[in-house]
VOROTOR-928201 format. One record per residue: residue in one letter; x, y, z of N, C-alpha, C in turn. Coordinates in pm, whole numbers, padded with zeros to 5 digits, always signed. Each point is the difference from the previous one (the first is absolute). Layout:
residues N
AXYZXYZXYZ;...
***
This chain:
residues 206
M+00085-00119+00000-00085+00119+00000+00089+00124+00000;D-00040+00098-00077+00075+00125-00005+00002+00065+00137;E+00115+00051+00038+00014+00059+00133-00094+00118+00021;G-00024+00077-00101-00090+00116+00012-00143-00044+00025;L-00041-00107-00073-00137-00052+00019-00016-00056+00140;A+00104-00071+00045-00006-00057+00134-00013+00109+00106;A+00075+00108-00021-00007+00111+00096-00138+00063-00001;L-00060+00011-00120-00133+00059-00013-00104-00085+00073;I+00009-00132-00021-00095-00091+00065+00014+00007+00152;A+00125+00003+00045+00024+00009+00143-00055+00129+00058;G+00017+00107-00076-00050+00129+00046-00151+00002+00009;L-00065-00057-00104-00147-00006+00001-00052-00085+00116;A+00070-00111+00025-00040-00087+00110+00010+00073+00133;G+00109+00074+00017+00017+00076+00123-00106+00107+00016;L-00035+00064-00114-00102+00104+00003-00135-00059+00039;A-00032-00117-00058-00127-00065+00030-00007-00038+00147;A+00112-00051+00053+00002-00038+00141-00021+00122+00089;G+00064+00112-00041-00014+00122+00078-00141+00053-00001;V-00064-00003-00120-00138+00047-00011-00094-00090+00079;G+00024-00132-00012-00084-00094+00073+00012+00019+00150;G+00123+00020+00047+00020+00021+00143-00067+00128+00047;A+00011+00104-00083-00064+00126+00037-00151-00014+00006;A-00057-00077-00097-00145-00020-00003-00046-00076+00122;I+00074-00106+00035-00036-00079+00119+00008+00086+00125;G+00104+00084+00007+00013+00089+00114-00114+00100+00008;A-00044+00051-00116-00110+00095-00001-00130-00065+00046;V-00021-00125-00044-00120-00073+00041+00001-00024+00150;A+00116-00040+00052+00011-00025+00143-00026+00127+00080;T+00053+00111-00050-00022+00128+00067-00147+00039-00001;A-00064-00020-00117-00142+00032-00011-00084-00085+00094;R+00037-00128+00008-00074-00088+00090+00018+00042+00146;A+00121+00036+00035+00027+00043+00137-00079+00126+00034;M-00004+00093-00095-00075+00125+00022-00149-00028+00013;A-00052-00090-00085-00142-00034+00006-00033-00066+00134;R+00090-00087+00046-00022-00068+00127+00001+00101+00115;Q+00091+00096-00009+00009+00102+00105-00128+00083+00006;V-00051+00039-00117-00124+00078-00006-00116-00082+00056;R-00005-00128-00039-00108-00088+00046+00007-00020+00151;D+00121-00020+00052+00017-00020+00144-00039+00126+00076;Q+00037+00115-00055-00034+00126+00066-00150+00021+00003;A-00066-00031-00112-00145+00015-00006-00068-00095+00099;T+00051-00122+00009-00056-00097+00093+00017+00046+00144;T+00118+00053+00031+00027+00048+00135-00088+00119+00035;E-00014+00092-00095-00083+00118+00023-00147-00038+00020;H-00047-00096-00079-00137-00047+00018-00016-00067+00136;G+00099-00079+00038-00004-00065+00130-00003+00101+00112;Q+00075+00109-00015+00001+00105+00102-00136+00070+00006;W-00061+00020-00117-00133+00062-00004-00102-00088+00071;V+00004-00129-00028-00092-00094+00066+00024+00001+00151;R+00127+00000+00038+00033+00001+00143-00053+00125+00068;D+00013+00116-00066-00051+00125+00056-00153-00004+00013;Q-00066-00053-00103-00146-00012+00004-00045-00092+00113;R+00071-00110+00016-00033-00093+00108+00020+00065+00136;M+00110+00070+00016+00029+00064+00128-00113+00095+00039;Q-00045+00081-00097-00108+00094+00028-00131-00073+00031;A-00027-00107-00075-00123-00076+00023+00001-00066+00137;Y+00114-00055+00039+00011-00065+00131-00019+00101+00113;L+00062+00118-00017-00011+00103+00102-00145+00048+00013;T-00065+00021-00116-00139+00046+00002-00091-00102+00067;L+00020-00127-00033-00083-00103+00061+00020-00006+00151;T+00125+00010+00044+00027-00003+00144-00069+00117+00070;Q+00007+00119-00060-00063+00117+00059-00152-00014+00004;E-00059-00047-00111-00145-00017-00005-00047-00109+00096;W+00078-00106+00010-00036-00109+00092+00003+00048+00144;D+00105+00073+00036+00011+00052+00136-00116+00095+00032;A-00037+00083-00099-00111+00093+00021-00131-00075+00019;A-00023-00104-00079-00121-00081+00013-00003-00071+00136;H+00115-00049+00041+00010-00067+00131-00036+00098+00112;R+00048+00124-00010-00033+00100+00102-00150+00030+00000;R-00060+00008-00118-00144+00027-00007-00080-00113+00065;L+00040-00123-00024-00070-00114+00059+00013+00000+00152;K+00120+00024+00049+00019+00002+00146-00076+00115+00063;N-00004+00113-00070-00074+00115+00051-00149-00032+00011;L-00054-00070-00099-00140-00040+00006-00025-00093+00118;W+00094-00093+00021-00014-00095+00109-00002+00072+00135;T+00092+00092+00021+00008+00070+00129-00117+00097+00020;R-00045+00062-00108-00118+00088+00012-00125-00081+00035;A-00008-00119-00059-00113-00087+00032+00007-00044+00146;E+00121-00027+00048+00015-00038+00140-00044+00115+00092;D+00042+00122-00035-00040+00115+00081-00152+00014+00004;A-00062-00016-00117-00146+00012-00006-00066-00110+00083;Y+00059-00118-00005-00054-00113+00075-00003+00030+00150;Y+00111+00051+00053+00007+00025+00144-00082+00124+00040;Q-00009+00096-00090-00086+00114+00029-00146-00044+00006;D-00036-00091-00089-00136-00052+00001-00025-00082+00127;S+00102-00079+00040-00014-00080+00122-00020+00087+00123;N+00064+00118-00002-00009+00090+00115-00112+00103-00015;H-00079-00018-00108-00116+00085-00025+00037+00148-00019;I+00115+00024-00060+00040+00139-00027+00012+00027-00150;L-00030-00101-00082+00005+00018-00145-00115+00091-00043;Q+00032+00099-00082-00100+00099-00038-00077-00038-00127;A+00011-00125-00044-00071-00044-00120-00025-00149+00011;D-00076-00053-00096-00027-00143-00001+00124-00075-00049;I+00044-00098+00077+00124-00070-00035-00014-00078-00131;G-00122-00049-00027-00022-00072-00126+00023+00090-00120;E-00047+00123+00007+00020+00095-00110+00147+00036-00015;I+00069+00016+00114+00143+00032-00004+00077-00114-00064;F-00030-00123+00038+00069-00115-00058-00031-00012-00149;N-00121+00034-00042-00032-00003-00143+00084+00102-00077;T+00023+00115+00062+00087+00101-00062+00142-00053-00011;F+00045-00066+00105+00134-00060-00002+00010-00107-00109;L-00107-00075-00022+00001-00105-00103+00019+00059-00138;V-00063+00115-00025+00019+00067-00129+00145+00044-00015;Q+00057+00058+00106+00139+00042-00004+00093-00120-00015;L-00040-00112+00058+00081-00121-00008+00012-00048-00145;E-00108+00003-00074+00002-00045-00139+00093+00087-00085;E+00015+00126+00039+00084+00093-00077+00144+00004+00050;S+00027-00065+00109+00130+00015+00067+00118-00053-00081;T-00023-00103-00080+00111-00061-00076-00004+00035-00149;T-00098+00077-00042-00014+00033-00143+00125+00064-00060;P+00067+00094+00071+00118+00063-00059+00116-00096-00029;T-00005-00120+00058+00111-00094-00023-00014-00077-00131;V-00119+00002-00061-00026-00084-00118+00098+00029-00113;T+00015+00127-00036+00090+00038-00109+00144-00037+00033;A+00038+00019+00125+00138-00032+00040+00028-00149-00013;F-00096-00083+00039+00016-00144-00015+00008-00039-00148;E-00082+00062-00083+00000-00031-00143+00133+00036-00065;R+00058+00111+00040+00126+00043-00059+00113-00096+00035;V+00003-00045+00124+00102-00099+00039-00020-00130-00076;A-00125-00039-00020-00028-00123-00075+00050+00011-00144;M-00009+00118-00058+00045+00019-00138+00153+00001-00012;L+00066+00058+00100+00145+00017-00008+00077-00120+00053;G-00064-00078+00091+00068-00118+00051+00126+00033+00078;P+00091-00099+00006-00011-00138-00049-00096-00083+00085;S-00014-00126-00034-00102-00083+00063+00020-00015+00151;E+00125-00004+00046+00022-00019+00143-00049+00121+00080;V+00009+00120-00057-00053+00119+00068-00152+00003-00013;D-00050-00038-00118-00145-00004-00020-00066-00097+00098;D+00064-00114+00023-00053-00097+00096-00005+00060+00141;A+00105+00073+00036+00003+00064+00131-00106+00110+00010;A-00022+00071-00111-00104+00103-00002-00138-00062+00018;L-00020-00118-00055-00126-00071+00018-00021-00031+00148;G+00107-00035+00069-00009-00023+00144-00040+00126+00074;L+00052+00115-00043-00038+00128+00060-00149+00028-00022;E-00045-00026-00122-00140+00025-00032-00092-00088+00084;Q+00034-00126+00014-00080-00092+00080-00001+00040+00148;A+00112+00054+00047+00008+00044+00139-00095+00116+00026;L-00006+00095-00095-00094+00111+00014-00144-00049-00002;Q-00028-00094-00090-00135-00054-00009-00042-00069+00129;E+00094-00067+00065-00031-00068+00126-00028+00102+00111;L+00081+00106+00006-00025+00104+00099-00135+00068-00025;Q-00030+00020-00126-00128+00059-00037-00115-00093+00040;A+00020-00130-00019-00105-00097+00031-00029-00008+00150;V+00105-00002+00083-00024-00010+00144-00064+00129+00053;T+00036+00113-00061-00061+00127+00041-00147+00003-00040;K-00028-00047-00120-00139-00004-00046-00085-00091+00089;D+00057-00114+00035-00072-00093+00085-00031+00064+00136;R+00094+00074+00052-00020+00065+00131-00106+00109-00009;L+00001+00075-00109-00097+00109-00015-00141-00052-00024;Q-00010-00119-00053-00132-00057-00027-00054-00077+00121;H+00085-00018+00100-00040-00074+00121-00080+00091+00091;D-00103-00053+00061-00084+00077+00089+00076+00031+00130;P+00028+00126+00028+00077+00035+00121-00068-00048+00128;A-00132-00010-00003-00072-00040+00121+00036-00142+00042;Q+00048-00081-00092+00036-00138+00032+00133-00011+00075;D+00074+00111+00005+00134-00005+00058+00010+00079+00132;R-00111+00027+00059+00004+00084+00120+00083-00063+00112;N+00003-00131+00006+00072-00067+00108+00144-00035-00035;T+00036+00012-00126+00135-00039-00042+00086+00118-00040;G-00060+00110-00042+00077+00115-00043+00047-00011-00144;W+00073+00098-00040+00050+00005-00137+00118-00096-00016;D-00009-00088-00096+00101-00105-00018+00099+00039-00110;W+00128+00020+00038+00104+00035-00096+00065-00121-00066;E-00029-00120+00047+00070-00118-00048-00011-00019-00152;P-00117+00015-00062-00007-00017-00146+00091+00098-00074;W+00001+00125+00047+00086+00099-00066+00147-00034+00022;N+00036-00032+00124+00141-00026+00031+00056-00117-00081;A-00079-00106-00015+00046-00116-00076+00020+00036-00147;S-00097+00070-00057+00011+00039-00141+00111+00103-00021;N+00017+00088+00097+00102+00103-00010+00140-00060+00006;L+00015-00104+00080+00129-00069+00008+00035-00063-00135;A-00097-00062-00062+00022-00060-00132+00030+00109-00104;A-00065+00114+00013+00024+00110-00092+00144+00053+00012;G+00048+00006+00122+00138+00044+00022+00100-00094-00065;R-00027-00130+00009+00089-00097-00064-00005+00015-00152;A-00118+00021-00056-00014+00017-00144+00075+00124-00049;R-00005+00105+00080+00072+00122-00037+00151-00023-00001;Q+00049-00074+00098+00143-00026+00007+00045-00087-00117;V-00081-00098-00038+00033-00083-00116+00010+00086-00124;F-00094+00092-00016+00001+00088-00117+00128+00085-00002;I+00034+00059+00112+00121+00084+00008+00124-00082-00033;D+00008-00121+00052+00117-00085-00027+00011-00035-00147;R-00113-00033-00064+00002-00033-00143+00041+00122-00083;V-00053+00115+00035+00033+00123-00072+00149+00029+00011;R+00053-00011+00120+00143+00027+00020+00085-00094-00085;R-00038-00126-00005+00077-00098-00077-00003+00032-00149;V-00115+00040-00050-00013+00032-00143+00078+00127-00035;L-00012+00103+00082+00064+00128-00030+00151-00003+00022;D+00048-00098+00074+00145-00011+00022+00073-00054-00123;I-00075-00054-00097+00062-00055-00121+00008+00110-00106;P+00121+00046-00037+00011+00107-00100-00034-00052-00139;P-00055+00087-00087-00028-00043-00137+00128-00028-00077;T+00004-00110-00075+00117-00039-00078-00043-00038-00141;P+00094+00005-00097-00034-00043-00136-00041-00146-00003;T-00091-00033-00089-00044-00138-00015+00112-00083-00061;P+00039-00112+00060+00108-00083-00057-00035-00046-00141;Q+00096+00005-00089-00020-00042-00138+00029-00150-00014;V-00089-00073-00062+00018-00143-00024+00056-00020-00141;R+00116-00061-00008+00063-00021-00131-00068-00115-00074;A-00028+00026-00127-00067-00102-00081+00090-00120-00018;G-00060-00118+00005+00073-00122-00027+00072-00056+00120;R-00017+00064+00116+00068-00046+00120-00104-00036+00105;G+00011-00117+00048-00092-00044+00104+00055+00037+00136;P-00074-00031+00105+00046+00032+00137+00124-00082+00036;T+00084+00060+00076+00121-00068+00046-00014-00037+00145;G+00081-00091+00045-00007-00030+00141+00024-00140+00030;
***
């Protein structure tokens, strides 16, 4: 082979290798940049979800505490009315007063509905399950209060006002609240991270 032709072929081969290497490098760079953008978007979305959850959890806790206070307030006001009636110093009919309390009782937990729904939408399931426990605890407190308000006070003249139903339900409510707080803390302690990429053609290792 002529030396000039050989040199030309060698030069072309080197040029092709250089172009090919540059192209592969450009593709790798583009892939890395795309992955970085994707990871950043995933992290930012995760942070947004985390912020939304944090606000939803805080709102639910505040609304639950407010509903709990309203229920206890109804219970203690009913107790006061009961003893005033027993001592014949109540300035109104106790049955009418208790009926008014029953109306207030039905409205006492209404503000929590939206807060519970928002937590259910945002999740995750372990927090939603704990929120369900909170909801059931409020319903139980509401139920024992309703039962007491519907009970004829005249039947309890010899026993007095019984706090046991409230105390038992309130103890369970306190436990439900602590479970919710613990689940929330566990979820919010996990920082948002990019979703791991699964390489095609590779099965699990281990």
